[in-house]
C-alpha positions in Angstrom: -153.6 10.3 -8.3 -156.9 9.2 -9.6 -157.8 10.2 -13.2 -160.9 9.9 -15.3 -160.2 8.1 -18.7 -163.0 9.0 -21.2 -163.6 6.9 -24.4 -164.6 9.5 -26.8 -167.2 8.3 -29.5 -166.8 10.4 -32.4 -168.9 8.7 -34.8 -168.5 4.9 -34.4 -172.0 4.3 -33.0 -173.6 6.1 -35.5 -171.9 4.1 -38.3 -173.1 0.8 -36.8 -176.4 2.0 -35.5 -175.8 1.3 -31.7 -173.8 2.3 -28.8 -172.0 -1.0 -28.2 -170.0 -0.1 -31.5 -166.8 -2.0 -30.4 -165.7 -4.8 -32.9 -165.0 -8.1 -31.6 -161.3 -7.3 -32.0 -161.7 -3.9 -30.2 -163.8 -5.7 -27.3 -161.2 -8.2 -26.8 -158.3 -5.5 -26.9 -160.0 -3.7 -24.1 -160.7 -6.7 -22.3 -156.9 -7.8 -22.3 -156.1 -3.9 -21.4 -158.5 -4.3 -18.5 -156.7 -7.4 -17.4 -153.3 -5.7 -17.4 -154.4 -2.7 -15.6 -156.7 -4.2 -12.9 -154.7 -3.2 -9.9 -155.2 0.5 -11.2 -158.7 0.3 -12.2 -160.9 1.9 -9.6 -164.5 1.8 -11.8 -164.9 1.1 -15.5 -168.3 1.4 -17.4 -169.7 2.2 -20.7 -172.4 4.8 -21.0 -175.5 4.7 -22.9 -176.1 7.3 -25.8 -176.7 10.9 -25.1 -180.2 10.6 -26.3 -181.0 8.1 -23.2 -180.0 11.2 -20.9 -182.2 13.2 -18.6 -180.9 16.8 -18.0 -182.3 18.1 -14.3 -181.8 21.7 -13.7 -183.0 22.4 -10.0 -181.2 25.8 -9.4 -183.3 28.2 -7.5 -186.1 25.6 -6.6 -184.9 25.7 -2.9 -187.0 23.3 -0.7 -188.8 22.0 -3.9 -188.2 18.2 -4.5 -190.2 17.8 -7.7 -188.1 17.6 -10.8 -190.2 20.2 -13.0 -187.2 21.2 -14.8 -186.1 18.0 -16.4 -185.7 17.4 -20.3 -184.7 14.3 -22.2 -181.6 14.2 -24.3 -178.2 15.4 -23.7 -176.8 18.4 -22.0 -175.3 19.7 -24.8 -175.2 19.0 -28.9 -172.0 17.6 -29.9 -171.0 15.1 -32.5 -168.7 13.6 -29.7 -169.5 12.0 -26.4 -168.3 10.0 -23.7 -169.1 6.5 -24.4 -167.3 4.9 -21.8 -164.8 5.8 -19.1 -162.3 4.3 -16.4 -161.5 5.8 -13.1 -157.9 4.9 -12.3 -155.5 5.2 -9.6 -152.0 5.9 -11.1 -148.8 7.5 -9.7 -148.4 10.5 -11.6 -149.8 12.3 -14.8 -146.7 11.1 -17.1 -148.0 7.5 -16.5 -151.6 8.4 -16.8 -150.7 9.7 -20.2 -149.1 6.4 -21.4 -152.3 4.7 -19.8 -154.4 6.7 -22.0 -152.4 6.3 -25.0 -152.4 2.5 -24.5 -156.3 2.6 -23.7 -156.8 4.4 -27.3 -154.9 1.8 -28.9 -157.0 -0.9 -27.2 -160.2 0.8 -28.2 -159.7 2.4 -31.2 -161.1 5.4 -30.0 -160.0 8.9 -28.8 -159.3 9.2 -25.0 -159.8 12.2 -22.9 -157.7 12.2 -19.7 -158.6 14.3 -16.6 -157.1 14.1 -13.1 -159.8 14.0 -10.3 -159.8 16.8 -7.8 
């Protein structure tokens, strides 16, 4: 089974003034976690701040290819957002929950775990 393991920023970036909010110790712990989980990690990445987003809504535009319905900024207003993620191939939901726990400890952030369909 594949799982999306989201790292949730709930104020850390704002506290330090940038989206690269990990301390040196947190970055080292995440590196070690990534090494331990290398066989399970399909893909991993950090994500820029919601303010960098562009939201496109082309519903009802049929064959029109001009992005007229695009806005800058986040799709939703929230104090928490996804700051990074892993896609992991894990045997079951119980294992995924244990891995999410370890990820939370490593990055010192909340983790949202979701199975991929």
